[in-house]
C-alpha positions as MATLAB code, in Angstrom:
seq = 'MPSLPFHKQTVLITGAGVGIGFAIAQALAQQGASVVLNDFDETLAQQAAERIREEGGICEACPGDASDVRFIEHMVEKAASQFGSVDIAIANAGVTVFGDVFTTTPDAFEKIVNLNLRGSFFLAQAAARHMRQQGRGGSVLFMSSVVGHQAHPGLPVYSMTKAGLEMLAKQLVIDLSPLGITVNAIAPGATRTERTLDDPNYVPIWSRITPMGRPATVEDIANAALFLVSPASRHITGQSLIVDGGWTSVGIPPV';
ca = [
       0.000    0.000    0.000;
       2.664    2.657    0.812;
       3.973    2.349   -2.771;
       0.646    3.486   -4.200;
       0.879    7.093   -5.460;
      -2.150    8.360   -3.535;
      -1.554    6.513   -0.258;
      -2.596    8.698    2.721;
      -4.206   11.224    0.361;
      -7.815   12.285    0.905;
      -9.834   13.144   -2.175;
     -13.172   14.922   -2.336;
     -15.000   14.640   -5.662;
     -18.431   15.975   -6.572;
     -20.921   14.549   -9.059;
     -19.290   11.134   -8.909;
     -22.180    8.692   -8.707;
     -21.724    7.617  -12.325;
     -19.775    8.463  -15.454;
     -16.524   10.403  -15.489;
     -16.722   11.338  -11.824;
     -17.131    7.744  -10.722;
     -14.269    6.587  -12.944;
     -11.972    9.189  -11.371;
     -13.053    8.250   -7.840;
     -12.618    4.558   -8.590;
      -9.147    5.022  -10.055;
      -7.977    7.169   -7.150;
      -9.235    4.625   -4.635;
      -7.481    1.836   -6.511;
      -4.254    3.813   -6.187;
      -4.562    4.218   -2.429;
      -6.605    7.383   -1.875;
      -9.360    7.747    0.691;
     -12.312    9.131   -1.274;
     -15.290   11.211   -0.200;
     -17.742   10.731   -3.068;
     -20.542   13.199   -3.636;
     -23.615   12.994   -5.821;
     -26.937   14.830   -5.647;
     -28.707   11.475   -5.926;
     -28.292    9.728   -2.570;
     -28.886    6.264   -4.013;
     -26.248    6.738   -6.701;
     -23.755    8.094   -4.179;
     -24.255    5.189   -1.790;
     -24.109    2.588   -4.546;
     -20.954    4.096   -6.038;
     -19.196    4.211   -2.673;
     -20.213    0.641   -1.913;
     -18.887   -0.563   -5.268;
     -15.512    1.054   -4.579;
     -15.391   -0.522   -1.134;
     -16.232   -3.927   -2.610;
     -13.221   -3.500   -4.891;
     -11.018   -2.928   -1.844;
     -10.954    0.871   -1.883;
     -11.671    3.365    0.886;
     -14.718    5.469    0.052;
     -17.477    7.270    1.908;
     -20.592    8.697    0.283;
     -21.612   12.299    0.919;
     -24.843   12.926   -0.997;
     -26.124   16.461   -1.400;
     -26.268   19.619   -3.489;
     -22.769   20.536   -4.702;
     -23.914   24.079   -5.499;
     -24.881   24.810   -1.880;
     -22.076   26.589   -0.013;
     -23.026   25.259    3.411;
     -23.135   21.735    2.093;
     -19.766   22.209    0.396;
     -18.266   23.285    3.702;
     -19.855   20.231    5.332;
     -18.236   17.936    2.726;
     -14.810   19.390    3.357;
     -15.205   19.066    7.112;
     -16.427   15.499    6.722;
     -13.407   14.578    4.642;
     -11.046   16.157    7.140;
     -12.682   14.660   10.211;
     -13.102   11.190    8.724;
      -9.734   10.782    7.040;
      -7.565   13.432    8.705;
      -6.841   15.700    5.751;
      -8.064   17.233    2.517;
      -5.423   16.822   -0.170;
      -7.286   16.816   -3.485;
     -10.577   18.484   -4.444;
     -12.190   17.685   -7.788;
     -15.151   19.813   -8.865;
     -16.733   17.370  -11.272;
     -20.430   18.091  -10.657;
     -22.110   19.927  -13.499;
     -25.328   20.218  -15.407;
     -26.096   20.639  -19.091;
     -29.272   22.399  -20.232;
     -29.801   22.835  -23.956;
     -31.354   25.956  -25.424;
     -30.316   28.856  -27.635;
     -30.063   32.502  -26.635;
     -33.731   33.050  -27.495;
     -35.159   30.213  -25.430;
     -32.926   30.057  -22.332;
     -34.933   30.988  -19.244;
     -33.625   32.706  -16.107;
     -34.298   29.526  -14.145;
     -32.257   27.431  -16.556;
     -29.473   30.008  -16.537;
     -29.279   30.037  -12.750;
     -29.360   26.235  -12.541;
     -26.358   25.906  -14.842;
     -24.332   28.758  -13.367;
     -25.033   27.805   -9.750;
     -23.716   24.278  -10.094;
     -21.042   24.647  -12.750;
     -19.490   27.898  -11.527;
     -20.707   28.656   -8.010;
     -20.281   25.092   -6.800;
     -16.826   24.766   -8.326;
     -15.606   28.090   -6.963;
     -16.747   27.484   -3.413;
     -15.473   23.916   -3.372;
     -12.068   25.281   -4.339;
     -12.354   27.948   -1.656;
     -13.344   25.572    1.148;
     -10.781   22.941    0.190;
      -7.974   25.481   -0.232;
      -8.700   26.994    3.166;
      -8.256   23.587    4.727;
      -5.134   22.864    2.691;
      -3.700   26.190    3.883;
      -4.254   25.135    7.490;
      -2.567   21.796    6.828;
       0.456   23.540    5.349;
       1.467   20.786    2.932;
      -0.060   21.875   -0.370;
      -2.625   20.005   -2.407;
      -4.459   19.939   -5.723;
      -7.689   21.416   -7.077;
      -9.142   20.198  -10.369;
     -12.044   21.651  -12.351;
     -14.040   19.835  -15.019;
     -14.324   22.005  -18.106;
     -15.302   20.886  -21.623;
     -14.294   21.214  -25.247;
     -17.248   23.575  -25.630;
     -15.319   25.991  -23.449;
     -12.987   26.245  -26.458;
     -15.317   25.900  -29.414;
     -18.900   27.007  -29.987;
     -21.521   24.268  -30.055;
     -25.216   24.620  -30.965;
     -27.625   24.868  -28.056;
     -25.084   25.372  -25.282;
     -24.463   29.114  -24.804;
     -24.704   29.145  -21.018;
     -23.037   25.774  -20.458;
     -20.154   26.785  -22.739;
     -19.788   30.068  -20.886;
     -19.453   28.283  -17.554;
     -16.892   25.827  -18.885;
     -14.733   28.592  -20.328;
     -15.121   30.402  -17.019;
     -13.752   27.424  -15.104;
     -10.590   27.470  -17.183;
     -10.080   31.152  -16.428;
     -10.758   30.426  -12.771;
      -7.945   27.863  -12.790;
      -5.589   30.518  -14.143;
      -6.771   33.148  -11.683;
      -6.435   30.953   -8.606;
      -2.765   30.374   -9.405;
      -2.154   33.795   -7.834;
      -3.643   32.827   -4.483;
      -2.844   29.125   -4.307;
       0.687   28.785   -5.700;
       2.365   30.298   -2.609;
       0.634   27.564   -0.603;
       1.921   24.750   -2.800;
      -1.562   24.069   -4.199;
      -1.897   23.331   -7.909;
      -5.109   24.200   -9.735;
      -5.911   22.915  -13.209;
      -8.809   21.948  -15.467;
      -9.650   19.090  -17.782;
     -11.727   19.698  -20.907;
     -13.219   16.378  -22.043;
     -14.624   15.940  -25.499;
     -17.302   13.428  -26.445;
     -17.205   10.623  -23.883;
     -18.986    7.295  -23.568;
     -21.004    7.454  -20.349;
     -24.278    6.004  -19.116;
     -26.018    9.179  -20.256;
     -24.525    9.496  -23.723;
     -24.943    5.809  -24.511;
     -28.706    6.238  -24.181;
     -28.425    7.705  -27.684;
     -27.725    4.891  -30.189;
     -26.294    7.414  -32.645;
     -23.773    8.885  -30.210;
     -20.857    6.518  -30.738;
     -21.231    6.237  -34.541;
     -21.437   10.003  -34.996;
     -18.538   10.874  -32.709;
     -16.424    8.038  -34.064;
     -16.848    9.497  -37.528;
     -15.935   13.094  -36.638;
     -13.193   12.456  -34.043;
      -9.733   12.203  -35.610;
      -8.741    9.328  -33.298;
     -11.771    7.398  -34.555;
     -13.776    7.093  -31.339;
     -15.184    9.118  -28.453;
     -13.303    8.988  -25.167;
     -13.943    6.405  -22.500;
     -14.371    7.501  -18.899;
     -11.015    5.851  -18.226;
      -9.361    8.203  -20.744;
     -10.594   11.177  -18.741;
      -9.755    9.568  -15.403;
      -6.175    8.940  -16.522;
      -5.753   12.628  -17.311;
      -7.302   13.622  -13.988;
      -4.996   11.365  -11.999;
      -1.974   12.844  -13.734;
      -2.994   16.420  -12.915;
      -3.569   15.704   -9.215;
      -0.485   13.504   -8.809;
       3.070   14.408   -7.739;
       4.083   13.874  -11.386;
       2.445   17.206  -12.276;
       3.504   19.237   -9.245;
       4.941   22.006  -11.472;
       1.836   22.207  -13.688;
      -0.746   24.743  -12.561;
      -3.207   27.151  -14.149;
      -3.550   24.882  -17.165;
      -6.387   23.232  -19.070;
      -5.863   19.819  -20.641;
      -8.126   18.961  -23.586;
      -8.901   15.243  -23.874;
     -10.917   14.900  -27.063;
      -9.138   12.638  -29.556;
      -8.273   15.696  -31.631;
     -11.832   16.944  -32.165;
     -11.160   20.600  -31.352;
      -8.399   20.596  -33.976;
     -10.920   19.947  -36.738;
     -14.192   21.072  -35.172;
     -16.574   19.001  -37.266;
     -20.095   19.458  -35.827;
     -22.053   16.369  -34.741;
     -24.777   16.416  -37.404;
];
């Protein structure tokens, strides 16, 4: 166990009941981390944590609203009290609502911004405050998207939030670097998840328009995440890593 790269590291990850978030949590647990796994859906959170424990990992569920500041503070305190530290915070929770500039409602706007931006910012704040107290550095990771780099039909607000997260990673370098805390973002492209695979056309379309010939797997994204929160990337901060099989280089729309 001591040879595992994340041994004695405590990770807090939001929106991790399924999909990319779960794959990241699972991989970190397999490499020795103690994981506090959040999802808004209590059943999903509990099931995901139990699955990781069955595989031999250390994981506790913390279901709740990752856009609520009081709940965010509760998650950080739970991680610290249960496992003794907060070393890595991954703001994975997010919501996508489709609609163009003419049809987007104030309620939809607030829903997207509150979770994608507000939740991510205040998770970083709460985790960084605790890391500052610990005095041994840490890592913060935001989940952006390729649509933070390239316009995509029907996603004006979502795209805005994802681009905002990448700027937030750059901005927080000023405050967090003196504390030894890295802060980066991942921008996944099309990815095979439980949600996207509900569409039978998803894989064929994205395989055709992605230069590498397929959409990403959740493991592809998890591998990138583990690199950015590991000691191997301790001199990388304020950066955004696109994981999209080359799609943003060609930008072919999914039609």
